[in-house]
N, C-alpha and C positions, 0 to 999 in steps of 0.2 A: 314287346317290352323286354328289358333286360333284368335279370335276376342277380342279386348280390348274395354271395355266400358269406354269412356273418358269424363270427365267434362272439358270443355275448359274455359280458363281464360277470359270470357266475362260476367261480372256481370249484366245480364239483365233477365227479365222474359222470353223473347223469347228463350234464350239459357240455361235456368235453367233446363237442362236435359242432360242425357248422349248421346254421339254420338259414333257410332261404327266405329272402324278402324281395318284393318287387321294388324297383327303382322308379319313383314317380317321374312324370314327364319334366317337371320343373327342375329335377336334379340330374337329368340325362346329360352325360358328358362331364359331370362333376364328381360322381362317385367312382373312385378308383380302388385298386388293391392298396391296402394300407390306410384308407380313409377311416376316420372315426364317425360313427353314425349313432343316432338315437333311434331305438326300435322298440315297438311294443313286445313285451314278453310276459304272457299271461296277463295278470292285472297290473303289472308294473311297466314302467318305461326304463330301459337300461341303455348303457353305452355298449357299443359293439365295434369290432374292427372287421373290415371287409378283407377276406382272405382269397376271394376269387369272384369271377363274373361269369355268367352263362346266360344264354337266351332262354326265355321261359319255355320254349318248345322242348328243351332238354330236361325240364323238371317234370317228374312223374305226376304231380298234382297241381291244381290250378288255383285253389283258394289260398292265395298267399297274401299276407299283410304287407302293406307298403312301409318303406323306411319313412320315419316321421321327420327327421331333420339330419342335415349334414353339419357336423360340429366344427370342421375346419375347411377353409377354401383350398389349402394345400395339404395333402395327406401327411400326417406326422411320421408315418412309417413308409419306407420304400418297399417295393416288391422284394428286394434283396433282404431287408430286415424281417419281413414276414416269413420268407423262406428260412432264414436263420432261426426264427422263433419256432417253426415247425421242427427243425432239426433238434433244437434244445429240448422241446417237449418229448421227443423220442429218446434222446440221449440221457436225460435226467428224470424221466418218468414223472413229469408234472403236467397239469392241464395246459393246453395251448394258450388260453387267456392269461394265465399266470406268467408264462414266458414272454408274451407280447407286452403285458403291462409293465414288466421289468425294464422295458426299453423306453418307456415314456417318462418324462419329468413329472413330479408329483402334481404340478399345476394342471396337467391334462388328464388326471385320473378322475374322470367325470363321476358325478353323483346325481341321483334322482332327487329333485326338489318338488314339493307339492305347493301349488298356488291356489288360492280361493278368490272368487269374485262373485258379485250378485248375479243371480239368474235373471234372464229376460222376463219382465213382468212381475218380478217379486215385489211384495209389499210388506211393510212393517207397521205395526200399530204405534200410536204415540207412546204407549207404555213401554213397548220394546225399545223404542228409540231412547227413551230416558234411561231405561235399565242398562243399555249397552255402554254408557259412559264414554263416548267418543269412538268406540269400536265401529259402530255402524257408519259414522261419518267417514272414517278412514276407508272402509270398504266401498262406499258409494262414489269415491273419487274416480272410479272406472278402471284403475290400473290393478291387474291381479297382484295380490300380496302373498308373500311367503307365509305358509302356515306356521312354520317354526318361529318366524319373527313376530307374528300376531300373538302366539302363545307366550312369548317372552315379554311382549309389551303389555298384554292384557291377560295376565295369568289367572285373574279372578273370573274371566269370562270363557274359560275352556268349555264348560257345559253348554253355554249359550251357543257357541260356534257349532258344537256337535248337533244340537237340536235343530239349528237352521239348516245344516247340511242334510240331516235326515228328512226335514220338511221340504227339501228341494229349493229353498230360498237362496242357498249358496251352491255354486258349482265348483268342482275341483279339477285342476289340470296338473299334469306332471310335466316337468322339463328336465332334461339331462344337462347339467351345467358343469363347467370347469371349476376347480377349486380356486383358481387364481386367473387373473386376466393380465393383459399387457398394461404396463404402467403408462398413463398419459399425463401430460403436464400442460396446463393452460399457458399458451405462449403468445407474446405480443410481436406482431410483424409490422414495423412502422413504414410509413412512406419514405421517399428519398429525403436526405437531410435538407436539401434546398427547399422542398415543399414544407417541411416541418418548421423551418426558420421563418418562412413567409407567413405561415399560419399563426405564429405566436402573436403577431400584430393584431390579428382579427379576434383574439380571445380577450374578453373583458379582464381588466386588471383585478377585479374581485376574484377571478378564477386563477389566482396566482399559482396554485399547485399544478394545474394543467400546463401552464407555461413552463414551469420547472421540469416537468416530465418530458415535454417536447424538446427542451434544450438538452436534457440528458440523452434522449434517443438520437438527436441529431449529432451529438458528439461521438457516440459509441457506434451508431450505424450498423446495428446487428439485431436479429431477433433475440428476445430475452423472456424468460419465464415471468409470469405475472407476479409470483411471490418474490422473486429476486428484484424485480423492478420496484415493487412497493417498498422493499427494504432500502434499495439504493437511492431512491428519490424521496424517501421518508414520507410516503403518501399512502393512500388506500386504494383498494380495487375499484371503489366507486369513481374515483378520478379517472382511472384508466378506461372504465366502461364509457364514461362521458366522452373521452377522446375517440373511442370506437364509434359512438353515435355520430360524431362529427365527420367520420370517414378518414381520420388521420392515422389511425392504426387499425389493424385487424387482429382479433383474438381467435386463435385456433388451438384445438387439442393436438398435441404432438407426442408421438411415442418416444419414451425415454428409457434407455437401458438402465437396469439396476446393476451397475458395475461394481463388483466387490473390491476392485483394485483402483477405483477412481482417485482415491486419496494417495496412491503411490506413484512415484516418479521413477521409471526404469531407464537408467542411462543406457544408450545403445552399446552393444558389444559386437566385436568382429570375430570371425573364426580364428582360432589359435593355430599356430604351426604344430602339426602333428609330429610325434616322435616316429622314428622308422617303424616301430612295432605297431603303433596306432595306425599308421598309413597302410601297413600290410593287413591289419584287421578290417579297416574300412573298405578296402578295394572290392572284395567279393560281395559285400552288402550293396555298395553303390552299383556294381555291375548288374546284380539281380534286379535292383530298382529300375535301372535304365532299360533292361530287357523285358520288364514286366513279367518276371518269372515268379511263380509262387514258391518261395524258398523260406525255410526256417533255420535260423542260426542261433546257437548258444554262444554268447560272448562271455567267456569265463575269465574275468579279470580281477586281480587282487584289489583290495580297498586302496583307492588313490591311484589306480592305474590309468585313469582318464577315460572311462567308459562313457561318461556324460558327453564329452566333446565328440566322441564318435557318433552318439545319437544325434547331436545337433547338426553335424555335417551331413549325416545321412538324410535328415529331414530337409536340410537346405537343398540337396540334390532333388529330393522328391518334389519340393515346391517349384523348383526351376522347371520341372517337367509338367507342371500344371496339375499335380496330384496332391493328395492330402495325407496327413499323418496323425496317428493317435499315440500318445505316450501314457502308459499306466505306471503309477508308482503306488506303493502301499500307503494307505490312508495316513498312518502315523509318520510317514516320511515326506508327506506333501507339505513341506515347510515353506515359509516365505522365501527362503534361500533357493529352493528348487524352482518355485514359480518365477523368481527373478531371473534365473538363468535362461529360461525359455522366453519370457517377456522381453528381456534385454536383447535377445538375438532376433526375435521375430515380431516384436511389438504387438500391434492391434490384431495381428493375424492369429493370435493365440486366444483360445477360450479355455477357461478352467472350470472343471466339474468335480465337486466333492461334497461330502455330507455336511461340512461346516458352513456352507453357504446357506442363506435363507432360500425358501422355495422360489421366491421371486427372482433372486439373483441367479439361481440355478436354471430357471426357466429362460431367462434372458440370455444366458451364456449358450444354452441349447439352441435358442432361436438364431443367434449369431452364426452357429454352425449350419443350421438348416437353410438359412438365407444366403449362405456363401460369403458372409462377412468375416469368417474365420476359417483358416485352413489347417490349423493345428489344434488338437484337443489334448489337454494335459489334465489328468485326473486319476481318481481312484478306480476301483474295480468296474463300476457301472459305466465309466466313460468309454468302455469298449463298444457301447451301443451308440456312440456319437453318430448323428444322421448325415454322414458324408456320402457323396455319390461316387467318388473315385479315389479310393484309398490306395496309397502306394507303399506305406510303411506303418507297421505297428510295433512299438517298442514296449516291452514289459521289463521295467527295472526291478531289481531284487526279486527275480522271478520265483525264488524259493518261498516267498512269504505266504503264510497260511491265509492271510486276509484276502487273497485273490479267490478263495473258495467261499461262496456265499453259504451261510448256514441255515438260511430260511429258503423256502421254495420260491423260485426255482433254484435248486442247489447246484448252480453252475460253477465251473472253474474258468476264470477269465483267460487263462492260458489256452485252454481248449477252444473257447469261443473265438479267441484271436486267430488261431490257426484255421478254423473253419471259415471265419469271415475273410481272411486273406485268400483262401481258396476261391471264394466267390468273386474277389476283386483282382485276382492275379497279383497279389501284393506280397511284400516281404515281412516276415516276423523276426524280430531280434529279441531274444531272451537274455537279459544281462544279470550277472550275479557274481559275487566273490565266492559264494558257497551255494552252487546250484543244487536244487532238489535232486535226490538220488535218481528219481525216475527220469528227469531231464538229462542228467549227466550220462546215464546208461544209454539213453536213446541216441545221444550225440556221439558217444565214443564207441559204443558197442552195437546192439541190434535194435533196441526200441520195440521189440516184439510184444512185450508184456503190457505196455501202456497205450499203444496206438500212436505214440509219438515217434513216427518213423521218418526216415529220410531227412534227418536233421544234421546240419553241418556244425563242426566244432571250431571255435576261434579262441585262442588263448592269449591273455595279456598277463604274464607271470611277474611283471615288475612294475613298481610305482613310477610315475612320471619323474624325469630328471634323476632316475636311479636312487631316489630317496629310500633309505632302509625301512623295512617293516619294523614296528616297535618290538623291543625285547619284552618277553612275557615271563613273569615269575609266578609260580604256584605256591601258595601258602597253605599248609595243612593246619586247619584250625584245631584239630585234636591235639597237636603238639603245643599250640598256643595255650590251650586249656591246661595242659600238664605243667606248663611254665607259669601258671597262675594268672594268665591274661584272660579275664572274663569279659572284656570289652568287645563291642562288635567290630572294632578295627584292630587288625593284627598289628604287631609292632612294625613290620616292614611298610605296611600301608600308612600307618600313622606318621612314620618318619618321612615317607615320600610326600605326604600331604603338607607337612611342615616345611619341607624343602621347597615345594612349589609356591607356598605362601610367601616365603622369603624372596624368591626369584620373581614374584608377581606374574607367575604363569597360571594356567587354568587347569581345572580337573573335571572329569566326568565320572560320576559314580552310578553304577547300575544295581538296582535291586528290583527284581520283577515281582514285587508284591506291594500293593498300595495299602493304605490304612496305617494304623499305629501298631496294632497287635493282631496276629492271625487267628488267635482264639483266646477265649476267656474261660478259666477253669477254677473251681473251688479246691483249695489244697486240703480241706478237711474231709469232704465226702466224694470228691472226684467229679462233681457236676460240671458239664461243659455247656456253655451257651450255644444253642443250635436254633436254626430257623424252624418254626413250627410248620412251615409249608414245604420245605425242601430238606433232603437228608444232607445237610452241609452245616458246618459251624459258622457262627457269626463273626464278622471282623470288626474290631474296635477302631472307631475313628475319633481321635482325641479332640479335633477342632469342634465337632458338633456334639461331642460327649455322648455318642450313641453307638449301638451295635447294629451292623447292617448285613443283610444277605446280598451278595453280589450277583445272585441269579434272579430272584423275584422282586428285590427292592424292599423287602420287609425290614423294618427298623424298630428298635426299642431303646429305652433310656439306659445309660450306663448303670449297672447294678452296684449298690454300695455294700450289700451283703448277699450271701448265696441265696437264690430263690428256693433252693431245695432244703438246706439245713439251717439257713439264717446265720451261718458263720461269717465273720468279717474277713476271713482269710481267702478272699477271692482275688485272683491275680490275672495279669495279662501276660500271655506267652507268645513267642514268635516275634518276628520283627517285620514291620512295614516301613514304607518310605517316610511316613510322618515321624516315626520313632528315630530313624536315622538322622533326619533333619534336626531333631532335638539333641541327639547325641553329638552331632557335629558342633553345635553351638556350645555345648558343655565342654567338649574336649579341646576345641580350638577357639578360644574367646575372640570375638571380633570377626570371625569368618563370615563371608557373605554367600548365602546359599539360595539358589533357585530350585524349587522342587517342581518337577513336571510329571504328573500322573493324571488319571481320569478326574480326580477331585479338584485339581488346580487348573485344568484346561477345559472345563465344561463351558465357560462363557465364550461367546464369539470374539475372535481376535486375540484370545489368551495365548495361543501358540506363538503368534507373531510378537506379542509383547514380551514374553519371557525370553525368546531367542534373540530378540533385538537387544535386550538388556545384557544378555551374556556376550553377544558379539561386541558390544561397546565396552566390555570389561567392567561392567558395574556389579559383577558377581565373580566369586572365585571358584565356586563349585556349581555344576549342573547335575542335580541328583534326580533320578527318575526311574521309571519302569522301562519297558522295551522301546518306548517312543524316543529315548535319548540314544538308541543304539544305531539308528539308521539315518542316512541323508544329511548328516551334519558335518560341516567342514569349517572348523575354527582354527586359525593359525597359532593361537597361544595355548591350545590344549596339548599338554605334554604328558599328562598322567591319566590313565583310565583305571579305576578300581571296580572290581566286581565282588559284591557281597553275596554269599550263598549261591555260588555258581551251580551247585548240584540240586537246587530246589525243584527243578522239573524232571530230574532223572528217574524218579520213582513213580511217575505217573503210569497208569496202565495203558500205555500206548507204544506200539512198536517203533514209532518215530521219535520217542523222547530223547534218545541219544543224539540223533541227527539234529533236532531242534536246539538242543543245548549247544552243540558244536557251532551251529550257524549263528546263534545269538552271541556267543562269546567272541567268535571271529569278527562279527560285524561291529560290536562295540569296541573291540581292540583296535579296529581300523580307524577309530576317531582320533587316535593319538599320533602325533608326529607327522601330520600330513603336509607340513610346509617346511620351513628352514630348521625349526627346533626339533631335536630328536624326541621320540616318544617312548613311554614305558607303560607296561600293563601289569597289574597285580591282581591275581585271581585268588579269592579265598574260598576254600572248599573243605568239606569233611570226607571227600572221596578223591584224593589226589592222584589215584592210580587209574581212574576211569579214562578210557581212550578218548572220549569226547572232550575231555579237559586236557589231557597230555598232548593230544594232536594240535590243539590251539597253540601250545607252547612252541611247537616246532613249525607252525604255519603249514601243517602237513595235511592239506585237504585230500590229496590223492591217496595217501596211506589210509586215512580214516574211511574214505569212501570205499576203497577196495575191500577192507575188512568188513564194513557194514553190508556191502553187496553180497559178500560170501555168505553171511548169516541169513540175509533175506532170501537168498536162493535156496538154502537148506530148508527154510520154513515156508517157502511158497508165497511170501508177501511181496507187495509191489517193490520193484518193477517186474518181478518174475511171476506175478499173479495179480489178480484184480479183486476188489472187494465191493460188495453192496451191503450196506448196513440197513436193517429193517428194525425200527424201534416201535414197540407197542406201548401205549400208556392208558391207564385206567385206575379208578379208585380201589379196585379189587385185585389182589395178587392172584387168586385162583383163576379169575377170568383171563388174566394175562398169560398164565401158564398154559391154559387150554388153547387160547388163540395162537400163541407163539408155537406151541407144540404141533398144532395142526398145520401151520405154515411150513415148518421145518420138515414135517413128514411128507407133505404133498410135493415139496420141492425135491426131496430125495427120490420119491417115487417117479417123478417125471424124468429126472436125470437118468435113472436106471432104465426107464422105458426108451430113452433116446440113445442108450448105449454109452453114456458118459461115465468114465471112471470117477471114483471119489478120492483115490489116493494121489498125493502130490509127489510121492517119493521117487517114482520111476520115470525117467526121461522127460521129454517136453510135450507129451501128448495132452490132448484135451482132458480136463478134469474139473469136477465141481464138488465142493464139500459145503455142508451147511452146519455151522456151529451154533449151539444154543437150542432153545431160548435160555438165557441167563440174565440175572439182574444187571442193569446198566451200571457203570462205575458210579454215577450219581443216581442212586436208586429211586429217589423221589424228588420231583420238581413241581412246585405250585400245586401241591396236594394230590398229585397223580403219581402212582408207581410206574416204573419204566422197566421193561424187559427188552432184550435185544437178541436178534438172530443175525449172524454174519454169514453171508454167502461169499465163499472164497472160490475163485475159478481161474482157469487159464486156458489158452488155446482157442480153438474155433468154437466157442460156446456163447450163445446169445443169452447170457444170464439175465440181462435186463428184461428181455421178452418173457422168459420163464417166470421171473418175479412178478411182472405185470399181470400175466395170465392167472397165476395162483391167487394173487390179491384180488383180482377182479371176480374170480369164482367165489372167494370168501366174502365178497363185498357186503351182501345182505346180512349175513350172520354178524359180521364185524359191526355194521351200522346199528343193528338191533341191540347189540350188547353195549354200545356206547364206547367201543374201543377206538382210540385214535391211532392212526398208523402214519409213520414218517419214514420215507425211503431216501437213502443217501447213496447215490452211485459214486464210487471212488471217493469215499469219505476221507477228510483230512484230520478230523478230530474224532477220537474214539469215545468221548464222554457222552 
């Protein structure tokens, strides 16, 4: 017999290994690497994924349990994806099952369900039957029933169910079931029209509805869903079943895709004529695709330079060669406009995968890919796991975006996964951006030694299509505005520019990267500040719901009328959020039409599409929002971009704060003047001399990056060093200090034993330094204090292995103490 090596769906250190199960004869030839199986695991039945096969002679012991069930006829994971999951587990120090589960749609994340049914020979008294009130009747129908459903339907009989199970009158089975199944629709398949017309004469006149249905089917001559037929013929399903009994129609269950874009009509588009610089940029990409060479390119093009058309034509060549393509865009940039570009060019060959789809829609789009009905996947971060068999091209647009790094386990970066997956397929990776991440730029232009992003080719598109000028950028010092008596949130230059656009019937984009109405609430009498009781963070005021909310744990409380501390009526709202800007626009510019886009206004399905369609159709003058308005938007009448509080993120305790500010400002500035009308950008700031802001004024990416890289090199930060963040959380601060201190001490001792230096000052040799433990920037979240250790290293040092070994040795003590540990390799956020 053959043995399957199975990783079970229990994400813990103790179970982070494969377990051997026998493949029963009935499943021989069906169980493969990547198959999902249901297996017994202790007293439970769990979902597992097969990672390998072996003959039982190779197994050191013989008393193996058999696999109970195969959950899919076709394995949802290919051997290549299983190999990729194993690489991810090592790379980001996460359990293998967590890495593999990240590749599956939510519908396939199986769960164990308990079913109960009467035991053979079980008998119940008349009194028990009467007492059960219908419960026993339901059980005796012979079909096993879900225990959870029975408890919901008969909540008063929970004790009775327990007693019968203890007495052996009821038996229990466990099944591993998917959370969602394929959608099926009852469909009518009629006979030929001539047969139907002849049959009408044989149907009695009193069955007039049956005759009408037959006429309708003869005229339309196509299968039709039962529900649609009942509506079209103004009849009932009883009439249709009667026709089925006569043999005139057949009713079958038909699989139907839950298509999120079924209501949209995408007019076909054709490839555009490339500019000479676009053609030069595309050539090496197409050549690598044709030669099936594993190559990575950084396509560095200013906003409006035509990067998307290069992606499209690269994909076209890929499809012509019979291969497949994945396109990743940041979640917030996955606008209807972006989807339309790919659907218009490639039609039904495109599947779209992102979090705003329902689980059913996402599952069906995933099935289209697995079944070969789609050859292009467009989506956010997790679309990198699209189950293609022959990938030729992977595109990551706006590659600098932090949303490509997952903040929950597995804490993977889609860029790194793309490069590894391309290696497995001999595919091409194109990283596109107007403001590449410093690590990516350094790898493409210099050495790439610090990050592992080696052998990357650099392609530049320094000009916009048709030589359209980049927008002029003005910087307004809000300190000077205050000195001149302007206390409004709009500077005089920005207010004048808004009035000018309103007169000209042009459109405006305003960016403020803070949602809500006010960023904090404070009492002017005693200094009380409204804070979350569970997190060390101030509460944000939301005027629409008139409450204060924590944006980390979701806690909310009603708007205070007086100070909770001193009962003073002088409690005020400070800071500015998008809600407050919306209100101020209405007051300052009467009659202005504003669309606000932030997390609060885009939570409903389809809201992105609704707001952006309204703006495109010029039913609004201003698109106001957080960073979601900064990317992926292309509107011909947007001639003014205004940035409020440009320096809001500069003071965060993060060495990437300046880089992110520069990227965000450059991206939003690129929304202006993308077509015939010239653009203007006005940036309001209290730090008008900071290089991340002044560099935007001159569109000086290269100058900003060279200065930033020089500073990073001096400090040993990426790309000249690498980081591993280890965060410990617990209700007790002393416990955290003790645990964090032990981790840091043991890491340093191991480094010394291996002869690794700790100083980063001299040369480029291997070095490792452990910083901390110190309190995290957000010191308490969800009632748990947080302390951080930062492992900083460079050169030929396997810091991931060292970290894993130390944490494994500390495992029992950490577990006993109730300390939670989170490891982030190459973190993007320092909070």
